[in-house]
Each structure stands twice: as structure tokens, then as C-alpha cells.
Z-matrix of the N, CA and C atoms (Angstrom, degrees):
N
C 1 1.469
C 2 1.458 1 111.02
N 3 1.349 2 116.31 1 145.70
C 4 1.409 3 121.20 2 -177.78
C 5 1.531 4 112.67 3 -93.44
N 6 1.282 5 117.17 4 170.30
C 7 1.417 6 119.57 5 -171.66
C 8 1.558 7 111.41 6 -145.77
N 9 1.396 8 115.11 7 139.39
C 10 1.396 9 121.03 8 172.63
C 11 1.560 10 102.99 9 -118.57
N 12 1.346 11 117.60 10 135.07
C 13 1.512 12 120.91 11 179.30
C 14 1.524 13 108.58 12 -127.83
N 15 1.381 14 108.76 13 133.44
C 16 1.484 15 118.21 14 170.49
C 17 1.536 16 103.10 15 -109.80
N 18 1.365 17 117.22 16 118.28
C 19 1.506 18 115.30 17 -173.12
C 20 1.550 19 110.09 18 -118.67
N 21 1.327 20 112.61 19 141.46
C 22 1.466 21 119.64 20 169.00
C 23 1.596 22 112.79 21 67.15
N 24 1.301 23 114.15 22 31.19
C 25 1.514 24 116.80 23 171.44
C 26 1.519 25 107.43 24 -65.86
N 27 1.408 26 114.40 25 134.03
C 28 1.427 27 118.06 26 -179.36
C 29 1.521 28 111.23 27 -120.29
N 30 1.352 29 111.01 28 133.08
C 31 1.528 30 118.62 29 -179.37
C 32 1.614 31 108.08 30 -139.99
N 33 1.319 32 110.20 31 158.03
C 34 1.492 33 115.85 32 178.53
C 35 1.496 34 104.46 33 -101.32
N 36 1.316 35 119.63 34 129.77
C 37 1.410 36 124.00 35 175.26
C 38 1.535 37 114.67 36 -145.31
N 39 1.301 38 117.19 37 -178.95
C 40 1.469 39 122.41 38 -171.17
C 41 1.490 40 110.58 39 -130.52
N 42 1.346 41 113.24 40 46.46
C 43 1.485 42 118.62 41 -179.08
C 44 1.503 43 109.31 42 -93.45
N 45 1.360 44 118.42 43 144.81
C 46 1.392 45 123.12 44 177.81
C 47 1.539 46 109.49 45 147.67
N 48 1.357 47 112.94 46 170.15
C 49 1.458 48 121.19 47 -178.31
C 50 1.494 49 109.38 48 -93.61
N 51 1.241 50 123.76 49 -31.58
C 52 1.447 51 126.63 50 -175.11
C 53 1.521 52 114.52 51 -80.11
N 54 1.334 53 115.55 52 143.72
C 55 1.428 54 116.64 53 178.69
C 56 1.580 55 118.12 54 -54.79
N 57 1.264 56 115.23 55 -35.91
C 58 1.518 57 118.60 56 179.01
C 59 1.573 58 108.32 57 -69.35
N 60 1.229 59 117.44 58 -34.58
C 61 1.516 60 118.06 59 177.51
C 62 1.544 61 111.21 60 -63.67
N 63 1.371 62 110.26 61 -38.72
C 64 1.521 63 116.00 62 -177.85
C 65 1.566 64 109.47 63 -75.48
N 66 1.280 65 117.34 64 -27.63
C 67 1.537 66 117.43 65 -172.72
C 68 1.590 67 107.79 66 -97.63
N 69 1.296 68 118.85 67 -39.13
C 70 1.522 69 120.90 68 -175.18
C 71 1.471 70 109.56 69 -91.20
N 72 1.376 71 120.16 70 -36.73
C 73 1.459 72 121.70 71 -178.01
C 74 1.482 73 110.59 72 73.52
N 75 1.303 74 115.06 73 175.99
C 76 1.492 75 122.58 74 175.57
C 77 1.476 76 110.24 75 -165.18
N 78 1.364 77 118.16 76 176.74
C 79 1.412 78 123.97 77 -179.33
C 80 1.540 79 107.25 78 -89.37
N 81 1.372 80 110.33 79 139.19
C 82 1.456 81 118.91 80 177.58
C 83 1.516 82 107.48 81 -120.68
N 84 1.331 83 117.78 82 144.04
C 85 1.476 84 121.83 83 177.90
C 86 1.469 85 111.75 84 -114.23
N 87 1.276 86 119.48 85 133.80
C 88 1.461 87 121.75 86 -173.11
C 89 1.642 88 110.86 87 -127.64
N 90 1.287 89 112.49 88 134.97
C 91 1.482 90 119.41 89 171.03
C 92 1.491 91 109.78 90 -117.70
N 93 1.296 92 117.95 91 132.44
C 94 1.450 93 124.61 92 176.25
C 95 1.460 94 109.72 93 -121.40
N 96 1.392 95 116.91 94 131.30
C 97 1.474 96 120.66 95 173.09
C 98 1.597 97 103.56 96 -122.23
N 99 1.320 98 112.94 97 120.43
C 100 1.469 99 123.24 98 177.51
C 101 1.512 100 108.47 99 -101.72
N 102 1.371 101 118.45 100 128.22
C 103 1.441 102 123.61 101 179.00
C 104 1.522 103 106.28 102 -110.48
N 105 1.317 104 112.01 103 122.00
C 106 1.480 105 118.98 104 179.57
C 107 1.542 106 109.21 105 -159.61
N 108 1.371 107 111.42 106 175.45
C 109 1.479 108 116.16 107 178.46
C 110 1.496 109 107.86 108 -88.45
N 111 1.350 110 117.85 109 121.52
C 112 1.431 111 119.48 110 -177.85
C 113 1.576 112 109.15 111 -111.07
N 114 1.288 113 118.73 112 12.99
C 115 1.500 114 117.97 113 -174.22
C 116 1.553 115 110.80 114 -70.85
N 117 1.347 116 120.79 115 -30.41
C 118 1.435 117 122.44 116 178.52
C 119 1.481 118 109.53 117 -71.95
N 120 1.359 119 119.17 118 -40.31
C 121 1.457 120 121.14 119 177.38
C 122 1.528 121 109.72 120 -66.59
N 123 1.309 122 117.09 121 -34.78
C 124 1.437 123 122.30 122 -177.99
C 125 1.587 124 110.88 123 -66.04
N 126 1.327 125 112.19 124 -30.33
C 127 1.456 126 116.37 125 177.50
C 128 1.474 127 117.55 126 -88.15
N 129 1.376 128 112.90 127 -37.97
C 130 1.505 129 116.72 128 -176.87
C 131 1.576 130 112.45 129 -86.76
N 132 1.262 131 120.02 130 -26.52
C 133 1.433 132 123.25 131 -177.48
C 134 1.571 133 107.25 132 67.51
N 135 1.306 134 121.23 133 30.43
C 136 1.420 135 125.75 134 -179.08
C 137 1.452 136 113.05 135 -117.29
N 138 1.329 137 116.43 136 128.43
C 139 1.507 138 120.88 137 -176.82
C 140 1.445 139 113.99 138 -59.17
N 141 1.341 140 119.45 139 -24.45
C 142 1.482 141 124.49 140 -175.32
C 143 1.631 142 108.43 141 -73.11
N 144 1.284 143 113.30 142 -12.08
C 145 1.500 144 117.42 143 177.12
C 146 1.493 145 115.17 144 -98.00
N 147 1.327 146 113.71 145 9.61
C 148 1.521 147 118.90 146 178.24
C 149 1.520 148 107.44 147 -134.73
N 150 1.313 149 114.95 148 -161.29
C 151 1.444 150 123.07 149 170.47
C 152 1.526 151 110.13 150 -110.29
N 153 1.301 152 116.17 151 129.77
C 154 1.427 153 118.61 152 -177.49
C 155 1.580 154 105.69 153 -79.27
N 156 1.364 155 113.44 154 115.06
C 157 1.480 156 115.68 155 -172.88
C 158 1.561 157 112.49 156 -73.13
N 159 1.343 158 118.00 157 -19.36
C 160 1.454 159 118.42 158 170.89
C 161 1.397 160 115.40 159 -63.68
N 162 1.392 161 118.34 160 -33.75
C 163 1.413 162 123.44 161 170.37
C 164 1.504 163 116.34 162 -64.04
N 165 1.386 164 113.79 163 -40.70
C 166 1.477 165 120.07 164 174.30
C 167 1.519 166 110.39 165 -60.12
N 168 1.355 167 114.61 166 -45.99
C 169 1.471 168 118.38 167 178.89
C 170 1.556 169 113.16 168 -55.89
N 171 1.308 170 115.48 169 -38.58
C 172 1.477 171 122.88 170 -177.56
C 173 1.528 172 109.73 171 -68.71
N 174 1.388 173 115.79 172 -39.56
C 175 1.448 174 116.44 173 178.28
C 176 1.499 175 112.37 174 -65.19
N 177 1.366 176 118.23 175 -39.50
C 178 1.466 177 121.86 176 176.72
C 179 1.494 178 110.80 177 -66.74
N 180 1.309 179 119.56 178 -44.60
C 181 1.474 180 122.93 179 -179.79
C 182 1.521 181 109.32 180 -58.93
N 183 1.306 182 118.79 181 -48.63
C 184 1.417 183 119.84 182 -178.39
C 185 1.484 184 113.16 183 -61.08
N 186 1.382 185 116.14 184 -38.69
C 187 1.410 186 121.78 185 -178.54
C 188 1.545 187 110.27 186 -65.17
N 189 1.408 188 116.45 187 -49.11
C 190 1.403 189 118.26 188 -171.15
C 191 1.526 190 110.33 189 -75.45
N 192 1.328 191 114.84 190 -31.52
C 193 1.490 192 118.02 191 -172.33
C 194 1.573 193 107.30 192 -94.64
N 195 1.321 194 119.40 193 -1.58
C 196 1.431 195 125.10 194 -176.98
C 197 1.537 196 113.53 195 -96.22
N 198 1.296 197 115.70 196 -143.77
C 199 1.430 198 120.27 197 -174.81
C 200 1.558 199 111.88 198 -58.44
N 201 1.378 200 115.58 199 129.77
C 202 1.442 201 117.11 200 -175.84
C 203 1.550 202 116.06 201 -71.90
N 204 1.252 203 117.68 202 147.15
C 205 1.467 204 123.91 203 171.64
C 206 1.505 205 108.98 204 -109.28
N 207 1.309 206 116.98 205 153.84
C 208 1.415 207 121.15 206 176.96
C 209 1.594 208 109.64 207 -76.32
N 210 1.323 209 115.74 208 -32.96
C 211 1.467 210 122.05 209 -174.44
C 212 1.527 211 108.09 210 -120.68
N 213 1.373 212 116.82 211 139.23
C 214 1.391 213 117.37 212 173.82
C 215 1.535 214 112.38 213 -75.53
N 216 1.362 215 118.14 214 -11.42
C 217 1.460 216 123.43 215 170.91
C 218 1.576 217 107.49 216 -60.15
N 219 1.330 218 114.86 217 -43.79
C 220 1.455 219 120.64 218 -176.11
C 221 1.575 220 109.48 219 -70.70
N 222 1.270 221 115.85 220 -42.10
C 223 1.477 222 122.32 221 175.68
C 224 1.617 223 110.24 222 -58.20
N 225 1.294 224 117.21 223 -47.37
C 226 1.433 225 120.18 224 178.24
C 227 1.482 226 113.80 225 -62.69
N 228 1.319 227 115.85 226 -40.43
C 229 1.448 228 118.56 227 179.90
C 230 1.491 229 111.08 228 -70.45
N 231 1.306 230 119.67 229 -40.74
C 232 1.476 231 122.26 230 179.08
C 233 1.525 232 110.92 231 -62.13
N 234 1.294 233 115.68 232 -44.55
C 235 1.522 234 121.12 233 176.26
C 236 1.519 235 109.49 234 -58.06
N 237 1.342 236 118.79 235 -50.88
C 238 1.411 237 121.72 236 -178.17
C 239 1.601 238 112.51 237 -58.99
N 240 1.335 239 111.05 238 -47.30
C 241 1.427 240 114.11 239 -177.39
C 242 1.526 241 116.85 240 -66.70
N 243 1.337 242 114.77 241 -32.90
C 244 1.475 243 122.35 242 178.09
C 245 1.488 244 110.64 243 -68.94
N 246 1.343 245 117.46 244 -39.12
C 247 1.479 246 122.85 245 -178.90
C 248 1.540 247 107.17 246 -68.78
N 249 1.298 248 117.73 247 -45.30
C 250 1.514 249 124.31 248 176.31
C 251 1.490 250 110.86 249 -53.55
N 252 1.326 251 114.03 250 -46.54
C 253 1.507 252 119.81 251 -179.47
C 254 1.509 253 112.06 252 -67.41
N 255 1.314 254 118.48 253 -44.28
C 256 1.514 255 121.24 254 -177.02
C 257 1.473 256 114.19 255 -78.17
N 258 1.313 257 118.83 256 -20.99
C 259 1.509 258 122.36 257 -173.60
C 260 1.535 259 108.39 258 -130.09
N 261 1.382 260 116.56 259 93.76
C 262 1.403 261 120.26 260 -174.54
C 263 1.557 262 112.85 261 -73.35
N 264 1.281 263 117.23 262 -12.13
C 265 1.490 264 120.38 263 178.87
C 266 1.583 265 109.59 264 -77.46
N 267 1.285 266 116.68 265 -15.37
C 268 1.437 267 119.62 266 178.82
C 269 1.538 268 109.87 267 -80.47
N 270 1.298 269 118.45 268 117.68
C 271 1.459 270 126.43 269 179.02
C 272 1.510 271 115.73 270 -85.03
N 273 1.336 272 113.92 271 -39.70
C 274 1.432 273 122.84 272 178.93
C 275 1.551 274 107.35 273 -142.44
N 276 1.402 275 110.27 274 153.02
C 277 1.496 276 114.68 275 176.25
C 278 1.521 277 107.58 276 -141.97
N 279 1.331 278 113.00 277 146.60
C 280 1.506 279 119.94 278 172.62
C 281 1.459 280 104.59 279 -127.31
N 282 1.338 281 115.62 280 125.53
C 283 1.496 282 124.92 281 176.24
C 284 1.434 283 113.52 282 -120.94
N 285 1.317 284 114.14 283 123.74
C 286 1.557 285 120.28 284 175.80
C 287 1.505 286 107.46 285 -114.43
N 288 1.280 287 117.07 286 134.60
C 289 1.482 288 126.78 287 175.74
C 290 1.522 289 105.44 288 -119.04
N 291 1.354 290 115.64 289 123.02
C 292 1.475 291 119.12 290 173.35
C 293 1.544 292 111.12 291 -107.89
N 294 1.336 293 111.74 292 136.78
C 295 1.517 294 118.68 293 -176.78
C 296 1.494 295 107.72 294 -120.33
N 297 1.288 296 120.03 295 91.95
C 298 1.506 297 122.55 296 -173.86
C 299 1.528 298 117.47 297 -65.14
N 300 1.317 299 114.61 298 -24.61
C 301 1.492 300 115.61 299 -177.82
C 302 1.518 301 107.87 300 -112.89
N 303 1.360 302 118.36 301 40.22
C 304 1.387 303 120.14 302 176.67
C 305 1.561 304 110.49 303 -64.53
N 306 1.400 305 113.03 304 140.87
C 307 1.485 306 116.48 305 -175.54
C 308 1.467 307 114.09 306 -74.06
N 309 1.361 308 117.77 307 85.33
C 310 1.454 309 121.79 308 175.38
C 311 1.530 310 110.90 309 -121.28
N 312 1.342 311 118.24 310 154.75
C 313 1.392 312 119.43 311 -173.21
C 314 1.551 313 119.26 312 -79.73
N 315 1.324 314 115.25 313 33.42
C 316 1.430 315 121.23 314 -178.77
C 317 1.483 316 116.46 315 -171.34
N 318 1.272 317 120.19 316 170.38
C 319 1.520 318 120.06 317 178.92
C 320 1.440 319 114.77 318 -69.66
N 321 1.290 320 119.10 319 132.95
C 322 1.484 321 128.67 320 174.88
C 323 1.533 322 109.63 321 -147.41
N 324 1.287 323 112.07 322 157.31
C 325 1.546 324 116.06 323 171.86
C 326 1.519 325 111.83 324 -70.31
N 327 1.270 326 112.45 325 -52.11
C 328 1.501 327 120.18 326 173.90
C 329 1.554 328 114.08 327 -169.89
N 330 1.248 329 115.27 328 175.34
C 331 1.445 330 121.66 329 170.25
C 332 1.517 331 105.77 330 -114.45
N 333 1.303 332 116.41 331 134.84
C 334 1.475 333 119.20 332 176.85
C 335 1.434 334 114.00 333 -129.15
N 336 1.327 335 116.53 334 157.15
C 337 1.426 336 125.97 335 176.23
C 338 1.543 337 108.90 336 -129.02
N 339 1.318 338 116.95 337 133.41
C 340 1.435 339 120.87 338 178.87
C 341 1.480 340 108.95 339 -123.48
N 342 1.333 341 118.18 340 127.82
C 343 1.456 342 121.45 341 173.62
C 344 1.520 343 110.16 342 -120.72
N 345 1.329 344 114.56 343 145.42
C 346 1.500 345 120.24 344 173.71
C 347 1.444 346 110.38 345 -120.04
N 348 1.308 347 119.76 346 134.54
C 349 1.419 348 124.18 347 175.64
C 350 1.507 349 109.73 348 -129.59
N 351 1.321 350 114.63 349 146.31
C 352 1.468 351 119.93 350 -177.96
C 353 1.586 352 109.72 351 -128.69
N 354 1.257 353 115.91 352 138.83
C 355 1.467 354 120.02 353 -178.49
C 356 1.529 355 107.29 354 -68.73
N 357 1.359 356 116.81 355 134.73
C 358 1.443 357 123.09 356 172.47
C 359 1.510 358 112.29 357 -78.20
N 360 1.296 359 116.80 358 118.35
C 361 1.442 360 121.18 359 -175.17
C 362 1.514 361 114.30 360 -90.93
């Protein structure tokens, strides 16, 4: 199976449980891996035979910058489900959301959540 990856997309959002996360917000980083058959696109050189990654970027942007979620697990699931719904060529998706300023009691680079979804055939 072939793969398209959008890595390290950065957006500002207001996701989290704590009041300061909801009012101040922070930057979130998102990686998306789309698994699909790219052989037709490889032969035709036609964008209609693949997934337009600019459209994928917009789905992620609207989700992260849109309505806040308390959990990044929900955000990752919502992004994955919306992409699967809008892009029928996608067979599987892996979505990772990184939250660098997660409220933990010590120094860390970030907290991340990864969800994997597969189309039911």
C-alpha cells in the first residue's frame, strides 16, 4: 500500500481541559499519513487519481483552529473520520497530534496522541 504524509503542520488552537488552555490557547503540531493505492496516479499524472493534499491540509486546519475539544484524542479522531468521509480513496489513516505545552508537572518536549483508522470494506 502506498502512502502520502503531511508532516509537522502547525496551527494555533484552544484545546484542553484547563481554563488557561481554553483562554490562551497554544500551538499544536499534526502529522497525517494516508494509505491508499497510488498506482493509477503514478501512471496518469492526474490529480483526480490521488488525494489532493491541499484539501487534507484544510481539513486539519479547520479542525485545529475551529471548535475546541477537551481532549486531543477527540481532535485526532474527528480529523481522521472527516478525512475518511471526504476522501474515499483513503483506505487507512494515521493521525498524530503533538501538544508541546501540555500541563504536566515537569519538563517534556510534548505530549502526543496517535490514532489509526481503517475503512470498513
